N, CA, C and O of each residue as an XYZ file, in Angstrom:
444
protein
N     117.316     12.733     66.040
C     117.786     11.668     65.204
C     116.827     10.481     65.210
O     116.606      9.848     64.177
N     116.270     10.189     66.357
C     115.359      9.048     66.413
C     114.090      9.319     65.617
O     113.516      8.399     65.035
N     113.645     10.577     65.587
C     112.460     10.905     64.791
C     112.726     10.700     63.305
O     111.860     10.206     62.584
N     113.910     11.073     62.844
C     114.252     10.877     61.439
C     114.340      9.389     61.111
O     113.844      8.952     60.073
N     114.963      8.618     61.983
C     115.050      7.175     61.759
C     113.689      6.511     61.783
O     113.402      5.629     60.974
N     112.854      6.938     62.715
C     111.501      6.390     62.819
C     110.694      6.731     61.565
O     109.991      5.878     61.024
N     110.797      7.971     61.109
C     110.063      8.387     59.915
C     110.536      7.672     58.668
O     109.730      7.282     57.823
N     111.846      7.497     58.550
C     112.393      6.799     57.397
C     111.950      5.341     57.386
O     111.677      4.782     56.324
N     111.879      4.731     58.549
C     111.447      3.337     58.626
C     110.016      3.161     58.128
O     109.659      2.088     57.642
N     109.201      4.194     58.243
C     107.832      4.103     57.757
C     107.683      4.533     56.303
O     106.819      4.013     55.597
N     108.506      5.471     55.843
C     108.329      5.981     54.484
C     109.005      5.131     53.422
O     108.457      4.990     52.328
N     110.153      4.568     53.690
C     110.888      3.824     52.665
C     110.161      2.574     52.177
O     110.068      2.381     50.964
N     109.645      1.721     53.048
C     108.921      0.553     52.525
C     107.694      0.936     51.693
O     107.402      0.298     50.682
N     106.988      1.964     52.118
C     105.805      2.387     51.362
C     106.191      2.964     50.008
O     105.534      2.685     49.005
N     107.245      3.760     49.972
C     107.649      4.332     48.690
C     108.235      3.264     47.773
O     108.041      3.331     46.559
N     108.939      2.292     48.315
C     109.449      1.192     47.505
C     108.303      0.389     46.911
O     108.342      0.034     45.733
N     107.294      0.101     47.704
C     106.128     -0.635     47.212
C     105.403      0.150     46.130
O     104.962     -0.430     45.138
N     105.274      1.460     46.304
C     104.595      2.283     45.303
C     105.344      2.272     43.978
O     104.728      2.188     42.915
N     106.674      2.357     44.036
C     107.478      2.330     42.808
C     107.341      0.983     42.128
O     107.139      0.926     40.915
N     107.445     -0.098     42.878
C     107.403     -1.432     42.283
C     106.024     -1.774     41.719
O     105.927     -2.519     40.743
N     104.971     -1.248     42.310
C     103.625     -1.498     41.793
C     103.322     -0.660     40.559
O     102.410     -0.987     39.799
N     104.071      0.410     40.350
C     103.792      1.323     39.246
C     104.426      0.882     37.928
O     104.118      1.448     36.879
N     105.304     -0.115     37.966
C     105.987     -0.542     36.741
C     105.572     -1.957     36.371
O     105.186     -2.740     37.239
N     105.650     -2.291     35.077
C     105.364     -3.667     34.660
C     106.367     -4.641     35.283
O     107.482     -4.253     35.631
N     105.975     -5.876     35.418
C     106.812     -6.879     36.067
C     108.169     -7.030     35.388
O     109.174     -7.247     36.065
N     108.212     -6.919     34.078
C     109.457     -7.076     33.350
C     110.454     -5.959     33.587
O     111.633     -6.112     33.265
N     110.020     -4.860     34.133
C     110.901     -3.714     34.382
C     111.162     -3.487     35.870
O     111.674     -2.439     36.261
N     110.816     -4.456     36.683
C     110.969     -4.316     38.126
C     112.411     -4.129     38.567
O     112.685     -3.330     39.463
N     113.331     -4.849     37.953
C     114.742     -4.720     38.323
C     115.286     -3.337     38.036
O     115.991     -2.755     38.861
N     114.956     -2.808     36.862
C     115.417     -1.464     36.503
C     114.783     -0.418     37.414
O     115.449      0.539     37.811
N     113.507     -0.588     37.750
C     112.837      0.362     38.637
C     113.444      0.334     40.035
O     113.643      1.382     40.650
N     113.737     -0.861     40.536
C     114.342     -0.976     41.863
C     115.732     -0.351     41.881
O     116.108      0.318     42.844
N     116.493     -0.574     40.806
C     117.842      0.000     40.740
C     117.789      1.528     40.692
O     118.545      2.199     41.395
N     116.902      2.074     39.868
C     116.784      3.532     39.755
C     116.309      4.140     41.079
O     116.809      5.182     41.503
N     115.352      3.490     41.720
C     114.839      3.994     42.988
C     115.924      3.978     44.060
O     116.082      4.953     44.795
N     116.674      2.879     44.156
C     117.723      2.798     45.168
C     118.849      3.787     44.903
O     119.401      4.362     45.841
N     119.197      3.990     43.632
C     120.232      4.985     43.312
C     119.769      6.383     43.708
O     120.534      7.150     44.292
N     118.520      6.716     43.391
C     117.981      8.032     43.756
C     117.928      8.207     45.268
O     118.205      9.291     45.781
N     117.575      7.151     45.976
C     117.513      7.200     47.441
C     118.899      7.434     48.036
O     119.058      8.239     48.953
N     119.892      6.736     47.517
C     121.243      6.892     48.041
C     121.825      8.266     47.720
O     122.490      8.869     48.561
N     121.582      8.758     46.517
C     122.059     10.100     46.150
C     121.378     11.150     47.016
O     122.028     12.071     47.512
N     120.073     11.011     47.194
C     119.339     11.952     48.051
C     119.824     11.923     49.483
O     119.916     12.966     50.131
N     120.135     10.741     49.985
C     120.652     10.634     51.352
C     122.009     11.317     51.482
O     122.258     12.027     52.456
N     122.882     11.103     50.505
C     124.210     11.729     50.554
C     124.112     13.251     50.488
O     124.807     13.959     51.217
N     123.249     13.744     49.614
C     123.067     15.196     49.510
C     122.462     15.750     50.799
O     122.872     16.806     51.280
N     121.484     15.033     51.356
C     120.862     15.470     52.605
C     121.852     15.551     53.749
O     121.835     16.512     54.517
N     122.716     14.552     53.873
C     123.730     14.574     54.933
C     124.675     15.751     54.729
O     125.042     16.433     55.686
N     125.072     15.991     53.469
C     125.989     17.103     53.196
C     125.344     18.453     53.507
O     125.976     19.319     54.113
N     124.090     18.632     53.095
C     123.401     19.907     53.333
C     123.180     20.131     54.827
O     123.466     21.211     55.344
N     122.676     19.120     55.516
C     122.409     19.285     56.938
C     123.701     19.435     57.731
O     123.738     20.174     58.715
N     124.757     18.748     57.320
C     126.057     18.923     57.969
C     126.584     20.332     57.803
O     127.177     20.897     58.722
N     126.363     20.903     56.613
C     126.782     22.287     56.364
C     125.997     23.256     57.238
O     126.565     24.213     57.765
N     124.709     23.020     57.394
C     123.887     23.903     58.217
C     124.296     23.848     59.689
O     124.239     24.859     60.390
N     124.704     22.678     60.152
C     125.047     22.495     61.559
C     126.487     22.923     61.847
O     126.835     23.153     63.005
N     127.326     23.033     60.822
C     128.762     23.266     61.011
C     129.077     24.570     61.752
O     130.030     24.603     62.531
N     128.319     25.628     61.540
C     128.606     26.900     62.207
C     128.125     26.888     63.644
O     128.762     26.293     64.513
N     127.030     27.528     63.890
C     126.402     27.557     65.208
C     125.541     26.293     65.320
O     124.517     26.177     64.646
N     125.952     25.359     66.160
C     125.326     24.043     66.185
C     123.831     24.096     66.450
O     123.054     23.517     65.691
N     123.412     24.771     67.502
C     122.005     24.776     67.879
C     121.144     25.463     66.822
O     120.086     24.953     66.454
N     121.591     26.606     66.340
C     120.842     27.313     65.299
C     120.803     26.479     64.013
O     119.768     26.384     63.354
N     121.948     25.875     63.666
C     122.010     25.027     62.473
C     121.125     23.803     62.587
O     120.505     23.379     61.611
N     121.068     23.238     63.781
C     120.215     22.072     63.998
C     118.748     22.438     63.811
O     118.002     21.695     63.173
N     118.333     23.560     64.354
C     116.946     24.002     64.181
C     116.638     24.258     62.714
O     115.568     23.888     62.231
N     117.557     24.883     62.007
C     117.356     25.137     60.576
C     117.293     23.826     59.799
O     116.432     23.654     58.937
N     118.198     22.906     60.101
C     118.230     21.622     59.399
C     116.938     20.839     59.623
O     116.393     20.255     58.686
N     116.452     20.826     60.855
C     115.202     20.112     61.151
C     114.026     20.778     60.433
O     113.141     20.088     59.925
N     114.010     22.095     60.387
C     112.935     22.810     59.691
C     112.959     22.519     58.192
O     111.915     22.286     57.583
N     114.145     22.533     57.604
C     114.270     22.233     56.171
C     113.841     20.791     55.900
O     113.133     20.527     54.928
N     114.264     19.865     56.749
C     113.879     18.462     56.585
C     112.374     18.265     56.713
O     111.772     17.518     55.941
N     111.771     18.931     57.684
C     110.319     18.816     57.863
C     109.577     19.377     56.662
O     108.587     18.796     56.217
N     110.047     20.501     56.136
C     109.409     21.080     54.945
C     109.551     20.147     53.750
O     108.618     19.999     52.960
N     110.714     19.517     53.616
C     110.918     18.569     52.520
C     110.002     17.365     52.629
O     109.402     16.952     51.636
N     109.886     16.794     53.826
C     108.993     15.656     54.021
C     107.540     16.041     53.785
O     106.793     15.273     53.178
N     107.127     17.206     54.249
C     105.753     17.651     54.040
C     105.465     17.841     52.556
O     104.414     17.430     52.064
N     106.394     18.459     51.849
C     106.230     18.645     50.407
C     106.133     17.307     49.689
O     105.271     17.124     48.829
N     107.006     16.377     50.034
C     106.979     15.056     49.405
C     105.679     14.320     49.714
O     105.142     13.627     48.850
N     105.174     14.461     50.927
C     103.922     13.795     51.290
C     102.747     14.353     50.491
O     101.886     13.598     50.040
N     102.711     15.668     50.317
C     101.630     16.287     49.538
C     101.704     15.854     48.067
O     100.688     15.508     47.465
N     102.909     15.876     47.501
C     103.082     15.467     46.105
C     102.697     13.998     45.937
O     102.006     13.646     44.981
N     103.139     13.142     46.855
C     102.796     11.723     46.773
C     101.291     11.505     46.883
O     100.726     10.696     46.147
N     100.645     12.214     47.791
C      99.197     12.071     47.943
C      98.464     12.493     46.679
O      97.502     11.844     46.268
N      98.914     13.570     46.069
C      98.275     14.025     44.836
C      98.505     13.045     43.692
O      97.592     12.782     42.910
N      99.710     12.504     43.586
C      99.999     11.556     42.520
C      99.279     10.235     42.708
O      98.798      9.649     41.739
N      99.199      9.760     43.936
C      98.497      8.502     44.190
C      97.014      8.670     43.930
O      96.382      7.796     43.336
N      96.460      9.772     44.364
C      95.043     10.026     44.130
C      94.763     10.145     42.637
O      93.763      9.613     42.155
N      95.627     10.833     41.899
C      95.448     10.995     40.464
C      95.590      9.683     39.723
O      94.841      9.438     38.778
N      96.530      8.822     40.118
C      96.711      7.556     39.423
C      95.578      6.589     39.731
O      95.222      5.785     38.870
N      94.997      6.637     40.927
C      93.889      5.734     41.236
C      92.625      6.162     40.505
O      91.786      5.315     40.197
N      92.463      7.450     40.218
C      91.317      7.920     39.452
C      91.408      7.499     37.995
O      90.384      7.304     37.341
N      92.636      7.355     37.475
C      92.839      7.036     36.073
C      92.822      5.545     35.793
O      92.753      5.152     34.628
N      92.881      4.715     36.795
C      92.930      3.263     36.598
C      91.593      2.760     36.078
O      90.525      3.242     36.455
N      91.695      1.772     35.200
C      90.498      1.115     34.685
C      90.065      0.028     35.662
O      90.846     -0.393     36.516
N      88.841     -0.415     35.537
C      88.409     -1.551     36.330
C      89.115     -2.796     35.795
O      89.555     -2.788     34.645
N      89.241     -3.872     36.588
C      89.970     -5.056     36.134
C      89.410     -5.656     34.847
O      90.165     -6.242     34.071
N      88.104     -5.526     34.600
C      87.510     -6.080     33.388
C      87.896     -5.294     32.142
O      87.915     -5.852     31.044
N      88.202     -4.006     32.293
C      88.498     -3.147     31.155
C      89.990     -3.017     30.873
O      90.372     -2.293     29.953
N      90.848     -3.700     31.638
C      92.283     -3.522     31.458
C      92.750     -4.147     30.156
O      92.261     -5.194     29.732
N      93.696     -3.485     29.545
C      94.311     -3.949     28.316
C      95.407     -4.946     28.665
O      96.258     -4.655     29.506
N      95.400     -6.112     28.036
C      96.406     -7.127     28.323
C      97.799     -6.722     27.871
O      98.777     -7.348     28.279
N      97.918     -5.687     27.037
C      99.231     -5.289     26.539
C     100.064     -4.614     27.616
O     101.259     -4.400     27.410
N      99.480     -4.274     28.754
C     100.220     -3.612     29.826
C     100.709     -4.594     30.876
O     101.190     -4.159     31.922
N     100.610     -5.894     30.646
C     100.991     -6.847     31.677
C     102.478     -7.133     31.737
O     102.918     -7.896     32.597
N     103.270     -6.541     30.842
C     104.707     -6.702     30.886
C     105.226     -7.859     30.064
O     106.435     -7.979     29.868
N     104.333     -8.724     29.572
C     104.768     -9.854     28.764
C     104.916     -9.417     27.311
O     104.156     -8.571     26.839
N     105.888     -9.984     26.596
C     106.031     -9.668     25.175
C     104.779    -10.106     24.402
O     104.094    -11.033     24.834
N     104.462     -9.460     23.267
C     103.236     -9.778     22.527
C     103.143    -11.238     22.125
O     102.048    -11.799     22.163
N     104.255    -11.893     21.735
C     104.175    -13.281     21.304
C     103.838    -14.227     22.456
O     103.280    -15.297     22.214
N     104.158    -13.867     23.703
C     103.830    -14.689     24.857
C     102.345    -14.547     25.203
O     101.705    -15.523     25.595
N     101.798    -13.346     25.060
C     100.387    -13.105     25.379
C      99.483    -13.832     24.415
O      98.383    -14.231     24.797
N      99.903    -14.021     23.176
C      99.052    -14.615     22.170
C      98.884    -16.115     22.391
O      97.939    -16.698     21.859
N      99.756    -16.756     23.146
C      99.698    -18.218     23.338
C      98.635    -18.638     24.274
O      98.473    -19.832     24.527
């Protein structure tokens, strides 16, 4: 349990920062709400699945639950690494950025 808590303490702030940096400033509230809803739904499903695995033979279920959780975290880490690497390759240099992506409405940018 402490390993899961320790791992979550390191992954959640980083994933929250990645989500918030990926959206325009004007959509930050919606992005935070969607991310938190997905996190809570995933947590509820995870507790239900792992509880089901442990319900029969506790020790065997615990080993299975930990293995499934480790595979899920490893898969998520690989996907995140690939997506972060791909998005950093696609970014323009600061001089070449289009001002239309700054989140401000067009009439505000023109002033």
